[in-house]
C-alpha positions as CSV (number, residue, x, y, z in Angstrom):
1,M,39.1,0.5,-9.0
2,T,41.2,3.0,-10.7
3,G,40.4,6.0,-12.8
4,K,37.2,8.0,-12.8
5,F,34.3,6.8,-10.6
6,P,31.6,5.7,-12.9
7,E,28.7,8.1,-13.0
8,E,26.0,5.5,-12.7
9,F,27.5,4.6,-9.3
10,L,26.1,8.0,-8.0
11,Y,22.6,6.4,-8.3
12,A,20.9,3.6,-6.6
13,P,20.8,0.2,-8.5
14,H,18.0,-0.1,-11.0
15,G,14.7,-0.6,-9.2
16,F,16.0,0.7,-5.8
17,R,15.5,4.2,-4.4
18,D,17.6,6.7,-2.6
19,Y,15.8,8.7,0.2
20,P,17.2,12.1,0.8
21,P,15.1,14.1,3.4
22,S,13.0,15.9,0.8
23,S,11.5,12.5,-0.3
24,Y,12.0,10.5,3.0
25,R,9.7,12.6,4.9
26,Y,6.8,11.4,2.9
27,I,7.7,7.8,3.3
28,K,8.0,8.5,7.1
29,Y,4.6,10.1,7.0
30,L,3.0,7.0,5.6
31,I,5.0,4.7,7.9
32,E,3.8,6.5,11.0
33,I,0.2,6.3,9.9
34,M,0.5,2.6,9.0
35,E,2.2,1.9,12.4
36,T,-0.2,4.1,14.5
37,V,-3.6,3.1,13.2
38,P,-3.5,-0.7,13.9
39,Q,-2.3,0.1,17.5
40,R,-5.4,2.0,18.0
41,Y,-7.4,-1.1,17.2
42,G,-5.4,-3.1,19.9
43,Y,-2.6,-4.7,17.5
44,E,0.8,-5.4,19.0
45,L,3.9,-4.7,16.8
46,Y,6.4,-7.4,16.0
47,D,9.1,-8.2,13.4
48,G,11.2,-11.0,12.0
49,P,14.6,-11.5,10.2
50,I,15.2,-9.7,6.9
51,V,16.6,-13.0,5.7
52,E,14.4,-16.3,5.5
53,R,14.8,-19.6,4.2
54,R,13.8,-20.1,0.4
55,A,11.9,-23.3,1.2
56,L,9.5,-21.2,3.5
57,Y,8.2,-19.6,0.3
58,E,8.2,-22.6,-1.8
59,V,5.9,-24.3,0.7
60,K,3.1,-21.8,0.5
61,S,3.6,-18.6,-1.3
62,G,3.4,-20.0,-4.8
63,G,5.7,-20.2,-7.8
64,E,5.4,-16.5,-8.9
65,I,6.8,-15.2,-5.6
66,V,9.7,-17.6,-5.6
67,G,10.7,-16.5,-8.9
68,E,11.0,-12.9,-7.8
69,V,13.2,-13.6,-4.6
70,F,16.8,-12.2,-4.1
71,E,19.1,-15.0,-3.2
72,V,21.5,-14.5,-0.2
73,K,24.8,-16.3,-0.2
74,G,26.2,-16.9,3.2
75,K,28.9,-19.3,4.5
76,S,26.5,-22.0,5.2
77,E,24.9,-24.1,2.2
78,E,21.3,-23.3,3.4
79,K,19.4,-21.5,0.6
80,L,18.4,-18.1,1.9
81,V,16.5,-15.2,0.4
82,L,15.8,-11.5,1.2
83,R,12.3,-11.8,2.5
84,P,9.7,-10.8,-0.2
85,E,6.6,-10.8,2.1
86,M,5.8,-11.4,5.8
87,T,3.0,-13.8,6.0
88,P,5.1,-17.1,5.9
89,T,7.4,-15.6,8.6
90,L,4.2,-14.8,10.8
91,G,3.0,-18.5,10.2
92,R,6.4,-19.8,11.3
93,L,6.3,-17.7,14.4
94,V,2.8,-18.6,15.4
95,A,3.6,-22.4,14.7
96,R,6.6,-22.2,17.1
97,L,5.1,-20.0,19.8
98,D,1.5,-21.4,19.7
99,Q,1.3,-22.6,23.2
100,E,2.7,-19.3,24.7
101,L,0.3,-16.9,22.8
102,T,-3.1,-15.6,24.0
103,K,-5.6,-15.8,21.1
104,P,-6.9,-14.2,19.1
105,I,-3.6,-12.7,18.2
106,R,-3.6,-9.2,16.8
107,W,-0.2,-8.4,15.3
108,A,1.1,-5.8,12.9
109,T,4.5,-5.0,11.5
110,I,6.0,-2.6,9.0
111,S,9.3,-3.4,7.5
112,R,11.3,-3.6,4.4
113,Y,10.9,-6.2,1.7
114,F,12.5,-7.2,-1.4
115,R,11.3,-8.6,-4.9
116,D,13.2,-8.8,-8.0
117,E,10.3,-7.4,-10.2
118,T,10.3,-5.3,-13.3
119,P,10.3,-1.8,-11.9
120,Q,7.3,0.5,-13.1
121,R,5.2,3.2,-11.5
122,G,4.2,2.0,-8.2
123,R,6.5,-1.0,-8.3
124,V,10.0,-1.2,-7.0
125,K,12.4,-3.8,-5.8
126,E,12.7,-2.7,-2.2
127,F,9.8,-1.3,-0.4
128,W,8.1,-0.9,3.0
129,Q,5.1,-2.9,3.7
130,L,2.6,-3.0,6.6
131,N,1.2,-6.4,7.6
132,V,-1.9,-6.5,9.8
133,D,-3.2,-10.0,11.1
134,I,-5.7,-11.5,13.3
135,I,-4.9,-15.3,14.2
136,G,-7.2,-17.5,16.2
137,L,-10.6,-15.9,15.3
138,E,-12.7,-18.1,12.9
139,S,-15.6,-15.6,12.7
140,S,-15.8,-13.4,9.6
141,Y,-15.8,-10.5,12.0
142,A,-11.9,-10.8,11.9
143,D,-12.0,-10.3,8.2
144,A,-14.2,-7.3,8.5
145,E,-12.0,-5.9,11.3
146,V,-8.7,-6.0,9.2
147,I,-10.6,-4.5,6.3
148,R,-11.8,-1.7,8.7
149,V,-8.2,-1.1,9.8
150,L,-7.1,-0.7,6.2
151,Y,-10.1,1.7,5.4
152,E,-8.9,3.9,8.4
153,I,-5.4,4.0,7.2
154,L,-6.5,5.1,3.7
155,R,-8.6,7.7,5.2
156,E,-6.0,9.0,7.4
157,A,-3.4,9.1,4.7
158,G,-5.6,11.5,2.8
159,L,-7.9,9.5,0.6
160,E,-11.8,10.1,0.8
161,D,-14.6,7.8,0.3
162,G,-15.4,7.7,-3.4
163,E,-11.7,8.0,-4.3
164,F,-11.0,4.4,-3.5
165,Q,-12.6,1.1,-3.6
166,I,-12.2,-2.1,-1.6
167,L,-12.8,-5.1,-3.8
168,I,-13.9,-8.3,-1.8
169,N,-14.5,-11.9,-2.8
170,D,-14.3,-15.4,-1.4
171,R,-12.1,-18.0,-2.8
172,R,-14.6,-20.7,-1.5
173,I,-17.3,-19.4,-3.8
174,I,-15.2,-19.5,-6.9
175,E,-13.8,-22.9,-5.7
176,S,-17.3,-24.3,-5.5
177,I,-18.1,-23.0,-9.1
178,L,-14.9,-24.6,-10.4
179,V,-15.7,-28.0,-8.7
180,A,-19.3,-27.8,-10.2
181,L,-17.8,-27.3,-13.6
182,G,-15.7,-30.4,-13.2
183,I,-12.3,-28.4,-13.3
184,E,-9.9,-30.2,-11.2
185,D,-6.8,-28.1,-11.5
186,I,-8.2,-25.2,-9.5
187,E,-4.8,-23.7,-8.9
188,V,-4.3,-23.2,-12.5
189,V,-7.4,-21.1,-12.9
190,F,-7.0,-18.8,-9.9
191,P,-3.9,-17.0,-11.2
192,I,-5.7,-16.5,-14.5
193,L,-8.6,-14.9,-12.7
194,D,-6.3,-12.7,-10.8
195,K,-4.8,-11.3,-13.9
196,K,-8.0,-10.8,-16.0
197,D,-7.4,-7.1,-16.3
198,K,-3.8,-7.6,-17.3
199,L,-4.8,-9.9,-20.1
200,L,-7.2,-7.4,-21.4
201,Q,-4.5,-4.7,-21.3
202,E,-2.0,-7.0,-23.1
203,H,-4.6,-8.1,-25.7
204,I,-5.5,-4.3,-26.3
205,R,-1.8,-3.4,-26.5
206,K,-1.2,-5.9,-29.3
207,L,-4.1,-4.4,-31.2
208,L,-2.7,-1.0,-30.9
209,E,0.7,-2.0,-32.0
210,R,-0.6,-2.4,-35.5
211,S,-1.8,1.1,-35.6
212,N,0.1,4.4,-36.2
213,L,-0.3,5.5,-32.5
214,P,3.0,6.6,-30.9
215,A,4.6,3.7,-29.1
216,S,5.1,6.1,-26.0
217,E,1.4,6.4,-25.7
218,I,0.1,2.8,-26.4
219,E,0.8,1.5,-22.9
220,R,-1.1,4.4,-21.3
221,I,-4.0,3.8,-23.8
222,A,-4.1,0.2,-23.0
223,L,-4.3,0.9,-19.2
224,M,-7.2,3.4,-19.7
225,Y,-9.3,0.5,-21.2
226,R,-8.9,-1.2,-17.7
227,K,-11.0,1.6,-16.3
228,Y,-13.0,2.3,-19.5
229,D,-16.0,3.9,-17.8
230,R,-13.6,6.4,-16.3
231,Y,-11.6,7.3,-19.4
232,K,-14.0,6.6,-22.4
233,D,-14.5,10.3,-22.9
234,E,-10.8,11.1,-22.8
235,L,-10.1,8.3,-25.2
236,R,-12.8,9.6,-27.7
237,E,-11.6,13.2,-27.4
238,K,-7.9,12.6,-27.5
239,Y,-7.6,9.7,-29.8
240,G,-11.0,9.6,-31.6
241,S,-9.3,10.3,-34.9
242,H,-7.8,6.8,-34.8
243,D,-10.0,4.1,-36.2
244,I,-8.6,1.4,-33.9
245,I,-9.7,3.4,-30.8
246,N,-13.3,3.7,-32.1
247,E,-13.2,0.0,-33.1
248,I,-11.9,-1.2,-29.7
249,G,-14.6,1.1,-27.8
250,S,-17.3,-0.4,-29.9
251,N,-16.3,-4.0,-29.4
252,L,-14.9,-3.8,-26.0
253,S,-17.1,-6.3,-24.4
254,T,-16.3,-8.9,-27.1
255,I,-12.5,-8.0,-26.7
256,R,-12.8,-8.6,-22.9
257,R,-14.4,-12.0,-23.4
258,E,-11.8,-13.0,-26.2
259,A,-8.8,-12.1,-24.2
260,F,-9.9,-14.0,-21.1
261,V,-11.5,-17.0,-22.8
262,S,-8.6,-17.6,-25.3
263,F,-6.1,-17.6,-22.5
264,L,-8.2,-20.2,-20.4
265,K,-8.5,-22.3,-23.5
266,S,-4.7,-22.2,-24.0
267,Q,-4.5,-23.7,-20.4
268,G,-6.7,-26.7,-21.2
269,I,-10.0,-25.2,-20.1
270,S,-12.9,-26.1,-22.4
271,E,-14.5,-23.2,-24.3
272,K,-17.8,-23.9,-22.6
273,N,-16.3,-23.6,-19.2
274,A,-14.1,-20.7,-20.2
275,N,-17.1,-18.7,-21.2
276,I,-19.0,-19.6,-18.0
277,L,-15.9,-18.5,-16.0
278,F,-15.8,-15.2,-17.9
279,D,-19.4,-14.6,-17.1
280,V,-18.7,-15.3,-13.3
281,S,-15.6,-13.0,-13.3
282,E,-17.8,-10.0,-14.8
283,I,-20.0,-10.0,-11.7
284,S,-19.1,-6.9,-9.9
285,G,-21.0,-4.3,-7.8
286,H,-22.1,-3.6,-4.3
287,P,-22.2,-6.9,-2.4
288,D,-25.9,-6.6,-1.8
289,E,-26.6,-6.8,-5.5
290,A,-23.6,-8.9,-6.7
291,L,-23.7,-11.6,-4.0
292,P,-27.2,-12.9,-5.0
293,K,-26.0,-13.3,-8.7
294,L,-23.1,-15.5,-7.5
295,A,-25.6,-17.6,-5.5
296,R,-27.9,-18.0,-8.5
297,I,-25.0,-19.3,-10.5
298,L,-24.2,-21.8,-7.7
299,E,-27.8,-22.9,-7.7
300,E,-27.8,-23.3,-11.5
301,L,-24.7,-25.4,-11.5
302,G,-26.3,-27.6,-8.6
303,A,-23.6,-26.4,-6.1
304,S,-24.3,-25.5,-2.5
305,T,-24.7,-21.7,-1.7
306,E,-23.1,-22.4,1.7
307,S,-19.9,-20.7,0.4
308,T,-21.7,-17.4,0.1
309,L,-22.6,-17.2,3.9
310,H,-19.1,-16.2,5.1
311,L,-18.9,-13.2,2.7
312,Q,-22.5,-12.2,3.4
313,E,-21.7,-12.0,7.1
314,A,-18.5,-10.1,6.6
315,V,-20.3,-7.6,4.4
316,Q,-22.8,-7.1,7.1
317,Y,-20.2,-6.5,9.8
318,L,-18.4,-4.0,7.5
319,K,-21.7,-2.1,6.9
320,D,-22.1,-2.0,10.6
321,M,-18.5,-0.6,10.9
322,G,-19.3,2.3,8.4
323,V,-17.2,0.8,5.5
324,G,-20.2,-0.4,3.2
325,S,-19.9,2.7,0.9
326,V,-16.6,1.6,-0.5
327,L,-17.2,-2.1,-0.9
328,V,-17.4,-3.7,-4.3
329,L,-17.8,-7.4,-4.7
330,D,-15.7,-8.4,-7.6
331,A,-15.8,-12.1,-8.7
332,S,-12.5,-11.9,-10.5
333,I,-10.6,-11.2,-7.3
334,V,-8.8,-14.3,-6.0
335,R,-5.4,-13.1,-4.9
336,G,-2.1,-14.6,-6.3
337,F,-0.7,-16.3,-3.3
338,A,-1.5,-20.0,-2.8
339,Y,-2.0,-19.9,0.9
340,Y,-5.4,-18.0,0.8
341,T,-8.3,-20.0,1.8
342,G,-11.4,-17.8,2.2
343,I,-12.3,-14.2,2.0
344,I,-9.9,-12.1,-0.1
345,F,-9.9,-8.4,-0.7
346,E,-7.9,-5.6,-2.6
347,A,-8.1,-1.8,-2.3
348,F,-7.7,0.3,-5.4
349,D,-7.7,4.0,-6.3
350,A,-10.9,4.7,-8.2
351,E,-9.3,6.9,-10.9
352,S,-5.4,6.2,-11.1
353,L,-3.9,4.4,-14.1
354,I,-1.5,2.7,-11.7
355,P,-2.6,-1.0,-12.2
356,R,-1.3,-2.2,-8.8
357,A,-3.5,-2.5,-5.6
358,L,-3.0,-0.2,-2.8
359,A,-3.3,-3.1,-0.4
360,G,-4.5,-6.8,-0.5
361,G,-5.1,-9.6,1.8
362,G,-7.5,-12.4,3.0
363,R,-8.0,-15.5,5.0
364,Y,-5.3,-18.1,5.2
365,D,-6.6,-20.8,7.8
366,D,-4.0,-23.6,6.6
367,L,-0.8,-21.7,6.8
368,V,0.2,-22.3,10.4
369,S,-0.6,-26.1,10.1
370,V,1.3,-26.4,6.9
371,L,4.4,-25.0,8.7
372,G,4.1,-27.6,11.5
373,G,1.6,-25.9,13.9
374,A,-1.9,-26.6,14.9
375,K,-4.6,-25.5,12.4
376,I,-5.4,-22.0,13.4
377,P,-7.9,-19.6,11.6
378,A,-6.0,-16.5,10.3
379,T,-6.8,-13.4,8.2
380,G,-4.9,-10.2,7.4
381,F,-3.5,-8.0,4.7
382,G,-0.2,-6.5,3.4
383,M,0.1,-2.9,2.2
384,G,3.1,-1.2,0.6
385,E,3.9,2.4,0.6
386,T,4.9,2.7,-3.1
387,V,1.3,2.8,-4.8
388,L,-0.3,4.9,-2.0
389,L,2.5,7.5,-2.1
390,E,2.2,7.8,-6.0
391,I,-1.5,8.3,-5.7
392,L,-1.3,10.9,-3.0
393,K,1.3,12.8,-5.1
394,E,-1.1,12.5,-8.0
395,K,-3.8,14.0,-6.0
396,G,-1.6,16.7,-4.4
397,R,-2.3,15.5,-1.0
398,L,1.4,15.6,0.4
399,G,2.0,19.4,0.4
400,E,1.5,19.9,4.2
401,V,3.7,17.0,5.3
402,K,6.2,18.5,7.9
403,I,8.0,15.3,9.1
404,G,11.7,16.1,9.6
405,V,11.1,20.0,9.6
406,P,12.1,21.5,12.9
407,D,9.4,23.3,14.7
408,I,11.6,26.3,15.4
409,A,15.1,27.8,14.8
410,I,17.1,29.8,17.5
411,K,20.0,32.0,17.0
412,P,22.1,33.8,19.6
413,L,23.4,37.2,18.3
414,S,26.8,36.9,19.8
415,K,29.2,34.1,21.0
416,D,28.8,34.9,24.6
417,L,25.1,34.0,24.3
418,V,25.8,30.6,23.0
419,S,25.4,28.9,26.4
420,D,22.1,30.6,27.2
421,A,20.6,29.9,23.8
422,H,21.5,26.2,24.3
423,E,19.9,26.2,27.7
424,I,16.7,27.5,26.1
425,S,17.0,25.0,23.2
426,T,17.3,22.2,25.8
427,T,14.1,23.5,27.6
428,L,12.2,23.5,24.3
429,R,13.4,20.0,23.2
430,R,12.3,18.5,26.6
431,A,9.0,20.1,26.1
432,G,8.7,17.9,22.9
433,L,9.9,20.5,20.3
434,N,12.4,20.1,17.6
435,V,14.8,22.9,17.6
436,L,17.4,24.0,14.9
437,F,20.3,25.8,16.6
438,I,22.0,28.4,14.3
439,P,25.4,29.7,15.6
440,P,26.1,33.4,15.8
441,I,27.8,33.3,12.4
442,G,26.8,35.4,9.4
443,K,24.1,37.9,9.0
444,L,20.6,37.4,10.4
445,G,18.8,37.7,7.1
446,K,20.9,34.7,5.7
447,S,19.8,32.8,8.7
448,F,16.1,33.6,8.0
449,E,16.7,32.4,4.4
450,H,18.3,29.1,5.5
451,A,15.4,28.5,7.9
452,S,12.8,29.3,5.3
453,K,14.4,26.8,2.9
454,R,14.2,24.2,5.6
455,G,10.4,24.9,5.8
456,I,10.7,26.5,9.3
457,Q,8.3,29.3,10.0
458,Y,9.3,30.5,13.4
459,F,12.6,31.9,14.5
460,L,13.8,32.8,17.9
461,I,16.5,35.7,18.1
462,L,18.4,36.0,21.5
463,G,20.0,39.3,22.1
464,K,21.7,40.6,25.2
465,K,19.1,43.2,26.1
466,D,16.3,40.7,25.8
467,L,18.2,38.2,28.0
468,E,18.8,40.7,30.6
469,K,15.0,41.2,30.8
470,G,14.3,37.5,30.8
471,Q,12.6,37.4,27.3
472,I,13.4,36.5,23.7
473,T,12.1,37.7,20.4
474,L,10.0,35.4,18.3
475,R,9.8,36.2,14.5
476,D,7.4,34.7,12.1
477,I,9.7,34.5,9.0
478,V,6.8,34.2,6.5
479,S,4.7,37.2,7.7
480,G,7.8,39.1,9.0
481,E,5.8,40.0,12.3
482,Q,7.7,39.5,15.6
483,E,7.0,39.8,19.3
484,T,8.9,39.4,22.5
485,L,8.0,36.6,25.0
486,K,8.9,35.8,28.5
487,L,11.3,32.8,28.8
488,E,9.0,31.1,31.3
489,E,6.1,31.2,28.9
490,L,8.2,30.3,25.7
491,A,7.6,26.5,25.6
492,D,3.8,26.8,25.9
493,K,3.5,29.5,23.3
494,I,5.8,27.6,20.7
495,L,3.8,24.4,21.2
496,R,0.5,26.3,20.7
497,I,1.5,27.9,17.4
498,T,3.5,24.8,16.0
499,R,1.3,21.9,16.9
């Protein structure tokens, strides 16, 4: 390449991110929580290759995910991709190592994944994702336990009860309803149910495009209608002068039905069945209230209510675990991946306009057997860092993250004290502290300023007189206060004030 280096080359490729320390510390903060919490529940860490065979996803992930993979070109003719998710890799590992593993298996991993999706807020092409799975435990207790782990991660990351919801459903219930309606191509209906809110958003966006509303605001307004109960006052106050807003608000229930039913009809579903499925998909609320509604529909259709028992049992376990207050049974949740076979769930922020889930997962009892292993029950979830990071920023919960910030700085006041200062630094580091060493160059005030910009509050100053007395000066560069400490007491004191 000759000539001036193109300016765009200074930035990461579209949809990818750079991670300077100022932003990476927040990623690292979430990664540490995601990695630590599952281990408290007895999960072992594992990983797999960043490159996988394309066929692995063609077998079980479904067409949508295959359409988003990044192809990898190697010397062999084998079709390889950068892995877009972990569950098929996990299934492959368990199928191969089945006889060696003590079940139930509790495994967790957090690694980078790649999807060639259209970038938007909370969605990028390269991301970290946590996967937490239990394999070999058929009881719905397993589903409840992984949901409890998810709940604990969200709480530890900074969200509170009431700020997020965990939506739960069971594919077996919806499948029983579809069979009772005589719908044979079940796998066509599941993805439509899964994007019900997106269908509403797109339908409203088209209505808004006929108005004189600014194009820059139409997408946000359409998103607000996905959480209308939360945003209806803002819609009226901010956009109430527009007739289209009042018209949509007055007819929202009709519009919701129309957006969903018309799309189902375009896929070959009869109008009668499409309306029944809409009514089913609208069932939402605490499981104690919503589950009996689903059971009644099954009875009315002449189908067995046995499919509700697994979910009922899982809900009771979750209430026993203290997670009942954030549970919402949502009959439209079915998850997009083809390998799910039972209970499914997704976590969402209760207020944010980011339309993507914080996490999602469910039961996939057939995956290991499809990949050549025995039929083994399995359940788990995946959780990326991008949506959670955006929501925590939105709520102002990341201000105190100090990852990557040294605990303390130290500066000798002359060159002949460098050796002693390094010896003190080594003692502190071995005690578990992170120490920034500033050489005896420049004025002390400039060193304070540098440390302050790095987020460091405490500063050690080593002078000859202090060293002769076996002590050192500790300065709080926020308050300006300072004191002298005995060297033998130094590590304990710094640990107390910084941890």
